[in-house]
C-alpha positions as CSV (number, residue, x, y, z in Angstrom):
1,M,0.0,0.0,0.0
2,E,1.2,3.5,-0.8
3,T,2.3,5.8,2.1
4,W,0.3,8.9,3.1
5,S,3.1,11.0,1.6
6,Q,2.9,9.3,-1.7
7,A,-0.9,9.8,-1.8
8,K,-0.4,13.5,-1.0
9,R,2.1,13.9,-3.9
10,K,-0.3,12.3,-6.3
11,R,-3.1,14.6,-5.0
12,L,-0.8,17.7,-5.5
13,S,0.2,16.6,-9.0
14,K,-3.5,16.3,-9.9
15,M,-4.2,19.7,-8.5
16,V,-1.4,21.3,-10.5
17,G,-2.5,19.7,-13.7
18,D,-6.2,20.5,-13.3
19,D,-7.1,23.8,-15.0
20,T,-10.5,23.9,-13.4
21,E,-8.9,24.3,-10.0
22,A,-7.6,27.7,-11.1
23,E,-11.1,28.9,-11.3
24,T,-11.7,28.5,-7.6
25,S,-8.4,29.5,-6.1
26,E,-5.2,31.4,-7.0
27,K,-2.1,29.7,-5.7
28,S,1.1,31.6,-5.0
29,I,4.2,29.8,-3.8
30,A,5.7,32.0,-1.2
31,S,9.3,31.8,-0.1
32,P,9.7,29.6,3.0
33,H,9.2,31.4,6.2
34,H,12.5,31.8,8.0
35,A,11.8,32.9,11.6
36,S,14.6,34.2,13.7
37,E,16.2,31.7,16.1
38,I,17.7,32.0,19.5
39,R,20.7,29.9,20.8
40,I,20.7,28.1,24.1
41,G,24.1,26.5,24.4
42,K,24.4,24.2,21.3
43,W,20.6,24.3,20.7
44,K,19.0,26.5,18.1
45,I,15.3,27.2,18.9
46,N,12.8,28.9,16.5
47,K,11.2,31.8,18.4
48,V,7.8,31.2,16.8
49,I,7.9,27.5,17.9
50,L,9.1,28.4,21.4
51,S,6.4,31.0,21.9
52,T,3.8,28.5,20.6
53,H,5.0,25.9,23.2
54,F,4.8,28.5,25.9
55,N,1.3,29.5,24.8
56,I,0.1,25.9,24.8
57,F,1.5,25.5,28.3
58,L,-0.4,28.7,29.4
59,Y,-3.5,27.5,27.6
60,A,-3.5,24.2,29.4
61,T,-2.8,25.8,32.8
62,C,-5.7,28.2,32.4
63,F,-8.0,25.5,31.0
64,W,-7.3,23.1,34.0
65,I,-7.6,26.0,36.5
66,Q,-11.3,26.4,35.5
67,I,-11.9,22.7,34.9
68,G,-10.8,22.0,38.4
69,T,-13.0,24.7,39.9
70,L,-16.1,24.2,37.7
71,P,-17.6,21.3,39.7
72,Y,-17.3,23.3,42.9
73,L,-18.8,26.4,41.4
74,T,-21.7,24.5,40.0
75,K,-22.3,22.9,43.4
76,K,-22.1,26.3,45.0
77,L,-24.8,27.5,42.7
78,G,-27.0,24.5,43.4
79,V,-26.6,22.8,40.1
80,D,-27.2,19.0,40.4
81,P,-25.1,16.3,38.7
82,V,-27.6,15.8,35.9
83,F,-27.4,19.5,34.8
84,F,-23.6,19.4,35.3
85,G,-23.6,16.6,32.7
86,Y,-25.6,18.7,30.3
87,L,-23.1,21.5,30.8
88,Q,-20.2,19.2,29.8
89,T,-22.1,17.8,26.9
90,T,-22.8,21.4,25.7
91,F,-19.1,22.2,25.8
92,A,-18.2,19.1,23.7
93,V,-21.0,19.8,21.1
94,V,-20.0,23.4,20.8
95,Q,-16.3,22.4,20.3
96,L,-17.4,19.8,17.7
97,C,-19.1,22.5,15.6
98,G,-16.2,24.9,15.9
99,G,-13.2,22.7,15.2
100,P,-13.4,22.4,11.4
101,V,-14.4,26.1,10.9
102,F,-11.5,27.2,13.1
103,G,-9.2,25.1,11.0
104,R,-10.5,26.8,7.8
105,F,-10.1,30.2,9.5
106,G,-6.4,29.4,10.2
107,D,-5.8,28.3,6.6
108,M,-7.2,31.5,5.2
109,F,-6.1,34.1,7.7
110,G,-2.9,32.7,9.2
111,G,-1.6,31.3,12.4
112,R,-1.5,34.6,14.3
113,A,-5.2,35.3,13.7
114,A,-6.2,31.8,14.5
115,M,-4.3,31.7,17.8
116,A,-5.6,35.1,18.8
117,L,-9.1,34.0,18.1
118,A,-8.6,30.9,20.2
119,F,-7.4,32.8,23.2
120,A,-10.0,35.5,22.8
121,S,-12.7,32.8,22.9
122,A,-11.0,31.3,26.0
123,S,-10.8,34.6,27.8
124,A,-14.5,35.3,27.0
125,S,-15.6,31.9,28.3
126,Y,-13.6,32.3,31.6
127,L,-14.8,35.8,32.1
128,V,-18.5,34.8,31.8
129,L,-17.7,31.9,34.1
130,G,-16.2,34.2,36.7
131,L,-19.3,36.4,36.6
132,A,-21.8,33.5,36.7
133,N,-24.2,33.5,39.6
134,T,-27.0,31.5,37.8
135,F,-27.2,28.3,35.8
136,F,-28.0,30.4,32.7
137,L,-24.7,32.2,32.9
138,L,-22.9,28.9,33.5
139,F,-24.5,27.6,30.3
140,L,-23.6,30.9,28.5
141,S,-20.0,30.6,29.5
142,R,-19.7,27.4,27.4
143,L,-20.8,29.0,24.2
144,P,-17.6,31.2,23.4
145,S,-15.6,27.9,23.5
146,I,-16.8,27.3,20.0
147,F,-13.4,28.7,18.8
148,M,-11.4,27.8,21.9
149,H,-9.0,25.6,20.0
150,A,-5.5,26.8,21.0
151,M,-4.1,23.3,20.8
152,Q,-5.3,22.9,17.3
153,G,-3.9,26.3,16.5
154,G,-0.5,25.3,17.9
155,Q,-0.6,22.1,15.8
156,M,-1.3,24.2,12.7
157,I,1.8,26.4,13.3
158,V,4.3,23.6,14.0
159,T,2.8,21.7,10.9
160,D,3.4,24.8,8.7
161,L,6.9,25.5,10.0
162,G,8.3,22.0,10.4
163,E,9.5,19.4,8.0
164,E,7.0,16.7,6.9
165,G,9.2,13.9,8.1
166,Q,9.5,15.3,11.6
167,R,5.8,16.3,11.9
168,A,4.8,13.5,14.3
169,D,7.6,14.4,16.7
170,A,6.7,18.1,16.5
171,L,3.1,17.4,17.3
172,G,4.1,15.1,20.2
173,K,6.3,17.7,21.8
174,L,3.3,20.1,21.9
175,G,1.6,17.4,24.1
176,L,4.6,17.7,26.4
177,S,4.0,21.5,26.9
178,Y,0.3,20.9,27.4
179,G,1.0,18.2,29.9
180,V,3.1,20.5,32.1
181,G,0.2,23.0,32.1
182,M,-2.2,20.2,32.9
183,V,-0.2,19.3,36.0
184,L,0.2,22.9,37.3
185,G,-3.4,24.1,36.4
186,P,-5.4,22.2,39.0
187,F,-2.7,23.0,41.7
188,I,-2.9,26.7,41.0
189,G,-6.7,26.6,40.7
190,G,-7.0,24.8,44.0
191,L,-4.8,27.4,45.8
192,V,-6.8,30.4,44.3
193,T,-10.1,28.7,45.2
194,K,-8.9,28.0,48.8
195,Y,-7.6,31.5,49.6
196,F,-10.1,33.5,47.4
197,S,-13.0,31.9,45.5
198,E,-14.0,29.8,42.5
199,Q,-14.9,33.0,40.6
200,T,-11.4,34.4,41.2
201,A,-9.9,31.2,39.7
202,A,-11.9,31.8,36.6
203,F,-10.7,35.4,36.4
204,V,-7.1,34.2,36.8
205,A,-7.7,31.9,33.8
206,C,-9.1,34.8,31.8
207,T,-6.1,36.9,32.6
208,G,-3.7,34.2,31.5
209,S,-5.6,33.9,28.2
210,L,-5.4,37.6,27.6
211,L,-1.6,37.4,28.2
212,S,-1.4,34.7,25.5
213,I,-3.0,37.1,22.9
214,G,-0.2,39.6,23.5
215,I,2.4,36.8,23.1
216,V,0.8,35.6,19.9
217,W,0.8,39.2,18.4
218,A,4.4,39.7,19.4
219,F,6.0,36.5,18.2
220,V,3.8,34.7,15.6
221,P,3.9,36.1,12.1
222,Q,0.8,36.8,10.2
223,R,1.4,33.9,7.8
224,T,3.2,30.7,8.6
225,K,2.3,28.6,5.5
226,K,4.7,28.3,2.6
227,I,1.7,28.1,0.2
228,Q,-1.1,30.6,0.4
229,V,-4.5,30.4,-1.3
230,K,-6.8,33.3,-2.3
231,E,-10.3,32.0,-2.0
232,T,-13.0,33.2,-4.3
233,S,-16.5,34.2,-3.1
234,G,-18.6,31.3,-1.9
235,S,-15.5,29.4,-0.8
236,G,-14.9,31.0,2.6
237,V,-14.5,29.9,6.2
238,F,-18.0,28.5,6.5
239,N,-17.8,26.5,3.3
240,V,-19.3,23.1,4.4
241,K,-18.8,21.6,1.0
242,K,-15.0,22.3,1.1
243,I,-14.7,20.8,4.6
244,L,-16.6,17.7,3.6
245,S,-14.4,17.3,0.5
246,L,-11.4,17.3,2.7
247,A,-12.9,14.6,4.9
248,M,-13.2,12.5,1.7
249,A,-9.6,13.0,0.6
250,P,-7.7,9.8,-0.2
251,G,-6.8,8.2,3.1
252,A,-8.5,10.8,5.3
253,T,-11.8,9.0,5.8
254,F,-10.0,5.8,6.7
255,L,-7.8,7.6,9.3
256,L,-10.8,9.5,10.8
257,F,-12.7,6.2,11.1
258,I,-9.7,4.6,12.9
259,R,-9.5,7.7,15.2
260,M,-13.2,7.2,16.1
261,L,-12.9,3.5,16.6
262,A,-9.8,3.6,18.8
263,G,-10.9,6.8,20.6
264,L,-14.4,5.8,21.9
265,P,-13.2,3.2,24.5
266,I,-10.7,5.5,26.1
267,G,-13.3,8.3,25.9
268,V,-15.8,6.2,27.8
269,F,-13.2,5.3,30.4
270,Q,-12.1,8.9,30.9
271,S,-15.6,10.2,31.2
272,M,-16.3,7.7,34.1
273,F,-12.8,7.8,35.6
274,S,-13.7,9.9,38.7
275,V,-16.7,7.7,39.4
276,V,-14.7,4.5,39.0
277,A,-11.9,5.9,41.3
278,L,-14.5,6.8,44.0
279,E,-16.9,3.9,43.8
280,T,-14.8,0.9,42.5
281,F,-11.4,1.6,44.0
282,K,-12.6,3.7,47.0
283,L,-9.9,6.4,46.3
284,P,-10.1,9.7,48.2
285,A,-9.7,12.9,46.2
286,E,-6.0,13.2,47.1
287,Q,-5.1,9.8,45.8
288,N,-7.3,10.3,42.7
289,G,-5.2,13.4,42.0
290,Y,-2.0,11.3,42.3
291,L,-3.3,8.7,39.8
292,L,-4.2,11.5,37.3
293,S,-0.7,13.0,37.7
294,Y,0.8,9.6,37.1
295,V,-1.1,9.2,33.8
296,G,-0.2,12.8,32.9
297,I,3.5,12.2,33.4
298,L,3.4,9.0,31.4
299,T,1.7,10.8,28.5
300,M,4.2,13.6,28.6
301,I,7.1,11.1,28.4
302,V,5.6,9.2,25.5
303,Q,4.7,12.4,23.5
304,G,7.7,14.4,24.3
305,L,10.4,11.8,24.0
306,G,9.0,8.5,22.8
307,I,7.3,9.6,19.6
308,G,10.5,11.3,18.3
309,F,12.5,8.2,18.9
310,V,10.2,5.7,17.3
311,T,9.4,7.8,14.2
312,K,13.1,7.8,13.4
313,K,13.2,4.0,13.4
314,Y,9.8,3.0,12.1
315,S,7.3,4.2,9.5
316,E,4.0,5.8,10.6
317,N,2.1,2.8,9.2
318,D,4.1,0.4,11.4
319,I,3.6,2.5,14.5
320,L,-0.1,2.8,13.8
321,K,-0.5,-1.0,13.4
322,W,1.5,-2.1,16.4
323,S,0.2,0.6,18.8
324,S,-3.3,-0.7,18.0
325,F,-2.1,-4.3,18.6
326,L,-0.7,-3.2,22.0
327,L,-4.0,-1.5,22.9
328,V,-5.9,-4.8,22.2
329,W,-4.1,-6.6,25.1
330,S,-4.0,-3.5,27.3
331,Y,-7.8,-3.2,27.3
332,L,-8.2,-6.9,27.9
333,A,-5.9,-6.6,30.9
334,L,-8.0,-3.6,32.1
335,A,-11.0,-5.9,32.3
336,F,-9.3,-8.0,34.9
337,V,-8.0,-5.1,37.1
338,T,-9.1,-5.4,40.7
339,D,-6.9,-2.9,42.6
340,V,-5.1,0.4,42.2
341,F,-1.6,-1.2,41.7
342,Q,-2.8,-3.3,38.8
343,L,-4.5,-0.3,37.3
344,C,-1.2,1.7,37.4
345,V,0.6,-1.2,35.7
346,V,-2.0,-1.5,32.9
347,M,-2.1,2.2,32.4
348,A,1.5,2.2,31.2
349,P,1.0,0.2,27.9
350,L,-2.4,1.8,27.5
351,V,-0.9,5.3,27.5
352,V,1.9,4.3,25.2
353,G,-0.5,2.8,22.7
354,L,-3.0,5.7,22.8
355,A,-0.4,8.5,22.7
356,S,1.4,6.9,19.8
357,S,-1.7,6.2,17.8
358,N,-3.2,9.7,18.3
359,I,-0.1,11.6,17.3
360,V,0.6,9.4,14.3
361,V,-3.0,9.7,13.1
362,S,-2.9,13.5,13.4
363,S,0.4,13.6,11.5
364,A,-0.8,11.2,8.8
365,L,-4.0,13.2,8.3
366,T,-2.1,16.4,7.5
367,K,-0.3,14.5,4.7
368,T,-3.5,13.5,3.0
369,V,-4.2,17.1,1.8
370,S,-2.2,19.9,0.4
371,D,-0.3,22.2,2.7
372,E,-2.9,24.9,2.4
373,D,-5.6,22.7,3.9
374,T,-3.7,21.2,6.9
375,G,-5.6,23.5,9.4
376,A,-9.0,22.3,8.3
377,M,-7.9,18.7,8.4
378,L,-6.6,19.1,12.0
379,G,-10.0,20.7,12.7
380,L,-11.7,17.5,11.4
381,N,-9.4,15.5,13.6
382,M,-10.4,17.6,16.6
383,A,-14.1,17.3,15.7
384,V,-13.9,13.5,16.0
385,N,-12.4,13.9,19.4
386,S,-15.2,16.3,20.4
387,L,-17.8,13.8,19.0
388,I,-16.3,11.1,21.2
389,R,-16.5,13.4,24.3
390,S,-20.2,14.2,23.4
391,I,-21.4,10.5,23.5
392,S,-18.9,9.0,25.9
393,P,-20.6,10.0,29.2
394,T,-23.9,8.5,28.1
395,V,-22.3,5.2,26.9
396,G,-20.0,5.1,29.9
397,G,-22.8,5.7,32.4
398,Y,-24.9,2.9,30.9
399,L,-22.1,0.4,30.8
400,L,-21.0,1.1,34.3
401,K,-24.5,0.7,35.7
402,A,-25.4,-2.3,33.7
403,Y,-22.2,-4.3,33.5
404,G,-19.7,-2.8,35.8
405,F,-16.1,-1.4,35.4
406,Q,-14.9,-4.5,33.6
407,S,-17.1,-3.6,30.6
408,F,-14.8,-0.7,29.7
409,G,-12.0,-3.2,29.2
410,Y,-14.1,-5.5,27.1
411,L,-15.4,-2.6,25.0
412,G,-11.8,-1.6,24.2
413,F,-10.7,-5.1,23.5
414,I,-13.5,-5.6,21.0
415,M,-13.2,-2.3,19.2
416,L,-9.4,-2.3,19.1
417,T,-9.4,-5.9,17.8
418,I,-11.6,-4.7,14.9
419,S,-9.3,-1.7,14.4
420,T,-6.1,-3.8,14.4
421,I,-7.5,-6.3,11.9
422,I,-8.5,-3.4,9.6
423,L,-5.1,-1.7,9.9
424,F,-3.1,-4.9,9.2
425,I,-5.2,-5.6,6.1
426,K,-5.3,-2.0,4.9
427,L,-1.7,-1.1,5.6
428,R,-0.1,-4.4,4.5
429,Q,3.2,-4.0,2.7
């Protein structure tokens, strides 16, 4: 089977030779963007990439500040668990709708505008959350998050500036920066809530997001792509036909399907994780936090260091096949977990398989389309993730109530077995 890169070259060749394509867009090959670099010892670091990593860290910190305080704020306002679930579902659905559109916006107007929009949306969401004194305002605070896709914006920038062969490694390292913020965010949010209030924590997150807008404007150039497209009327940001056509690009539909198939079991497990920790393993809040930190550190190590190492030695197709194979047995082992120690042991291969699969799928998806459409493709990838988050709580709640914690492992075993068989057949040499 041809590689994703070969499929992309064929697609580009067809586009160059198709005269009708010139009627819908005017392509201009710009000179490669050479951003200034700074030296730290023997290391040369691109200022744009460095600022993007710092912004992703800041974004994750602010996001987890408000995520950590949101349950307490809703309880303080008298919101019951059912309506809290509606609130979380609203957030996932809103993000689902905004992801592909945000990607198209970044492709058309550049990385600086996209990142600024993402942080403006985040600051608006946190500001309304800080002002919320009714359930209506809590609900309203979720709506600006439609364009709160800073991680996607960061992926767009490193995809534009980096080399195609190093794309998976670059995307993985963004996960490392996000992970640091994910560790610090709840800690900072807890301190602010303890000594001030839940609303103050939301205002702190809002302030951090406003700071990120300034950093974006100072360090991110208006355009980061090497190829720019001038769209004609009727082919703008909200062009659904264009977005759907990208989803049907050679190889893209298959990869999005694999992302959905492999992502649903872990989405179900994550949505019910707090309930499982409390009811099945009888963990107090402090130990639950330790377990989450353990998972976060594992993810950071795999994304920040592991992905770069394995992509130098193996092809993306091989990584995708064998990470799925690893997940089959990890989920089966999960079904037989009876204590916290066993859970920690099983989480190691589970995190390795999931992190590797997610990063490689994201990288491979950007190679199924031309460079001018990578943002929209990353948006479709994020939309699949949002769709999983939308349906996971319902599926997870039913499985936990009807069949118990073990059902999560069996669900993953079945779905990843299907995924692995498909991958080995489709990606055979």
